Each structure stands twice: as structure tokens, then as C-alpha cells.
C-alpha positions in Angstrom: -5.6 1.7 -4.4 -2.5 2.4 -2.5 -3.1 4.3 0.8 0.3 4.3 2.4 0.2 8.1 2.9 -3.2 7.9 4.6 -2.0 5.1 6.9 1.2 7.0 7.8 -0.9 10.0 8.8 -2.7 7.9 11.3 0.5 6.4 12.8 2.0 9.9 13.1 -0.9 10.9 15.4 0.9 9.1 18.2 -1.3 6.1 18.4 0.2 3.1 20.2 1.3 -0.2 18.6 0.3 -3.8 18.6 2.4 -7.0 18.4 1.3 -8.6 15.2 -1.3 -11.3 15.8 -4.6 -12.6 14.6 -3.7 -11.8 11.0 -5.5 -13.7 8.2 -3.3 -16.7 7.4 -2.7 -17.8 3.9 -5.1 -20.7 3.6 -5.3 -24.1 2.0 -4.5 -24.5 -1.7 -7.2 -22.7 -3.8 -7.3 -21.4 -7.4 -5.1 -18.4 -8.2 -6.7 -15.0 -7.7 -8.2 -12.9 -10.5 -7.2 -9.2 -10.0 -9.1 -6.1 -11.0 -9.3 -2.6 -9.5 -12.6 -1.6 -11.4 -11.8 2.0 -11.9 -15.2 2.9 -13.3 -16.5 6.4 -12.5 -18.9 6.3 -9.6 -17.5 3.1 -8.1 -17.0 3.3 -4.3 -15.3 1.1 -1.7 -15.7 1.4 2.0 -13.3 0.1 4.6 -13.1 -0.5 8.4 -9.8 0.7 9.7 -8.5 -0.5 13.1 -5.5 0.8 15.2 -4.2 -1.4 18.0 -2.3 -1.2 21.3 0.3 -3.5 22.8 -2.4 -5.7 24.4 -4.0 -6.6 21.1 -7.0 -4.4 21.8 -8.3 -2.0 19.2 -7.7 1.6 20.4 -9.5 3.3 17.5 -11.9 2.3 14.7 -12.1 4.6 11.7 -14.1 4.6 8.5 -12.4 4.9 5.1 -14.0 5.5 1.8 -12.6 5.5 -1.7 -14.5 6.8 -4.8 -13.7 7.1 -8.5 -14.7 10.7 -9.1 -13.9 11.3 -12.8 -11.2 10.9 -15.3 -8.6 13.0 -17.2 -6.3 12.6 -20.2 -2.5 12.7 -19.5 0.1 12.0 -22.2 -2.7 10.6 -24.3 -3.9 8.1 -21.7 -7.1 8.2 -19.6 -6.4 8.3 -15.9 -9.0 7.9 -13.1 -9.2 10.6 -10.4 -9.7 8.8 -7.1 -10.9 10.5 -3.9 -10.0 8.9 -0.6 -11.5 10.1 2.7 -10.8 9.0 6.2 -12.6 10.0 9.4 -11.4 11.3 12.7 -9.8 13.7 11.9 -11.3 14.1 8.5 -8.5 13.7 5.9 -8.8 13.5 2.2 -6.4 12.6 -0.6 -6.7 12.5 -4.4 -4.8 10.0 -6.6 -4.4 9.7 -10.4 -4.5 6.0 -11.4 -4.8 3.9 -14.4 -5.4 0.1 -14.8 -3.7 -1.7 -17.8 -3.3 -5.3 -18.6 0.1 -5.2 -16.9 -1.4 -4.0 -13.6 -2.4 -1.0 -11.6 -0.4 2.3 -12.0 -0.4 5.5 -10.1 0.8 8.9 -11.3 3.4 10.4 -9.0 6.0 13.2 -8.8 9.4 12.4 -7.3 12.7 14.1 -6.7 15.3 13.2 -9.2 18.6 14.9 -8.2 20.2 16.6 -5.2 19.0 19.9 -6.8 15.4 18.8 -6.1 14.5 18.5 -9.8 11.2 16.7 -9.9 9.6 14.3 -12.4 6.0 13.3 -13.1 5.6 9.7 -14.1 3.4 6.6 -13.9 4.7 3.9 -11.6 3.5 0.3 -11.6 2.2 -0.4 -8.1 0.4 -3.7 -8.3 1.7 -6.0 -11.1 -0.8 -8.5 -12.6 0.0 -11.9 -14.3 2.9 -12.6 -11.9 4.6 -15.7 -10.6 5.2 -16.4 -6.9 7.9 -14.3 -5.3 8.0 -11.8 -8.2 9.9 -8.7 -7.1 9.9 -5.2 -8.6 10.6 -1.6 -7.6 8.0 0.9 -6.4 8.0 4.4 -4.9 11.1 5.9 -6.5 12.7 8.8 -4.8 16.1 10.6 -4.5 18.5 9.2 -1.9 21.2 11.6 -0.6 23.1 8.5 0.7 23.4 7.1 -2.9 23.2 10.4 -4.7 20.7 8.8 -7.1 17.1 7.7 -7.4 16.3 4.5 -5.4 13.1 2.7 -4.8 11.3 0.4 -2.4 10.8 -3.3 -3.2 7.4 -4.9 -3.9 7.2 -8.7 -3.6 4.3 -11.0 -4.5 4.3 -13.6 -1.7 1.0 -15.4 -2.5 -1.2 -15.9 -5.5 -4.1 -17.5 -3.7 -4.5 -16.2 -0.1 -8.0 -16.9 1.2 -9.0 -13.7 3.1 -12.2 -13.2 5.2 -13.4 -9.6 5.8 -16.8 -8.1 6.5 -17.5 -7.9 2.7 -17.0 -11.7 2.4 -14.4 -14.3 1.5 -12.0 -13.6 -1.3 -9.0 -15.2 -3.1 -6.2 -12.6 -3.3 -2.7 -12.0 -4.4 -0.6 -10.9 -1.5 1.8 -7.9 -2.1 4.4 -6.9 0.4 5.9 -3.4 0.0 9.2 -3.0 2.0 10.2 0.5 2.8 13.9 0.8 3.8 16.0 3.9 4.7 19.7 4.4 4.2 22.4 6.1 6.3 26.2 6.7 5.9 28.6 6.2 8.8 31.7 8.2 9.5 33.7 6.0 7.0 31.1 6.8 4.3 29.7 3.2 4.3 26.1 2.9 3.5 23.8 1.0 5.9 20.3 -0.2 5.1 17.6 -0.2 7.8 14.2 -1.8 7.7 11.7 0.9 8.3 8.1 -0.2 7.5 6.2 -2.6 5.3 2.7 -2.7 3.9 0.9 -5.9 3.1 -1.9 -5.6 0.5 -4.4 -8.3 -0.5 -6.1 -7.8 -3.9 -8.9 -9.8 -5.5 -11.4 -9.3 -8.4 -13.0 -6.4 -6.5 -9.8 -4.6 -5.8 -8.1 -4.2 -2.4 -9.6 -6.4 0.3 -7.3 -5.9 3.2 -4.1 -3.9 4.1 -1.8 -4.4 7.1 0.8 -1.7 8.0 3.8 -2.7 10.1 6.6 -0.9 11.9 9.8 -2.5 13.3 10.4 -2.3 17.0 13.7 -3.7 18.2 13.9 -5.8 15.1 10.4 -7.2 15.4 7.5 -6.4 13.1 4.5 -4.7 14.8 1.2 -4.3 13.0 -0.2 -0.8 13.8 -3.1 -0.6 11.4 -5.4 -3.1 9.7 -7.9 -2.1 7.0 -10.7 -4.5 5.9 -13.2 -4.2 3.1 -16.6 -3.4 4.6 -19.8 -5.2 3.9 
């Protein structure tokens, strides 16, 4: 499941940052990953979440749990109701999601026009059956700079990353979601700025690891790492 909002809430608490290091490297050649989120009612995933400082020391460890609570019918399709809970401070979120042969979708509402008209829709978040370096749009939203709906970019940068976490070793697809923001200068030119990016590793048991990065003076800094617990 996607937990960008949850991770952002931690960063906004004012926790310090870490230069990215000790990240799991994409390993030797292995078979391609098999992907599945397993959205069965009652399924639960637990994660260990770490926040770091500039000296590569963990400043805080949090627990993070995700559970499939129930389901509901929307537009004739059955969606899973997913409850996410993070400790210290206790924060909870609920997400509507559906898994199809094409991949994993989440139901979102986004602003469509300058008049704040909104739209409910299902957006493909993690695409399955992809080729290396596949790119597609995620997280649509209205941009005042463009006066239209724009989206972030998701790129599949590995089909067989070998990832070790407390839950074990897994072969994963690696998804990199790039979040940019846009500004206009005095001449009405549009400028693109790199804001954040989220790296997600997915295997046959769902999300195995996530890494959340900010940019500091042009350099990526990992602020949060989340690993599947044992």
C-alpha cells in the first residue's frame, strides 16, 4: 500500500535528516519478481519505521501496521478498506484499494480546476507486468502554474532487486515515485523543482521496504526507511 501521506506526517514533525547511506543495493542477477498485494480481509502487515539524523544514527523507531478491514462496492467493483496505524504519536489512515491484473489501484479525490471542482477516481499506483524503466503518471492534482491537472511520475527501475528485511529476503520490483513542484517567474515562465521521491520495493507479499527522500541543496537525503517486520 502507498503510505506517502503517513511518511510526510512524520517528516513534518521536524525530525532531522540523514545523508542517504546503507540502503539495500540492487543485487546480482536473479529471477524477476512476482507481485501481489494480497488484499484479503483480515490480512495484516507490520513494519519497522526508522527516522535518521545527519550522522547516520536512527533518531526514532516507530511501529507501523496495515490491516485489510473489510470491503465495499464502488461503481460495481469490490474495493478493500485498508486501515493504517502508526505509533508515536498515534496516527491512523484509511485507504480504498483494489488489485487487478494490471496492478494495484487506490481510490482518490483530486482537484480538477481552479474552481476547486473535485473528482473521485481510481488511480493505478503500482503497475504489474512491466518492463524495465516503464514510466507512468500517479497522484493527479490541479496545478495553478499550468492551470490544468498534472501528475507525479512513477518509474520502474528494477524488476529483481534482492532486498533483506527482518521478515526475510525477497525479490522485488523497485518503483520510484518522483514528486515535483512548479513555479512561475516574473516573465511567466514555468520552472520545475525536484521536491521529494519515494522508493518502494514490492514482492509476492506486498510492500517489503520504502525509502522516503528529500532534496537538500540538490542532494537526495533519506529521511525515513520502513522495513517489513518479522
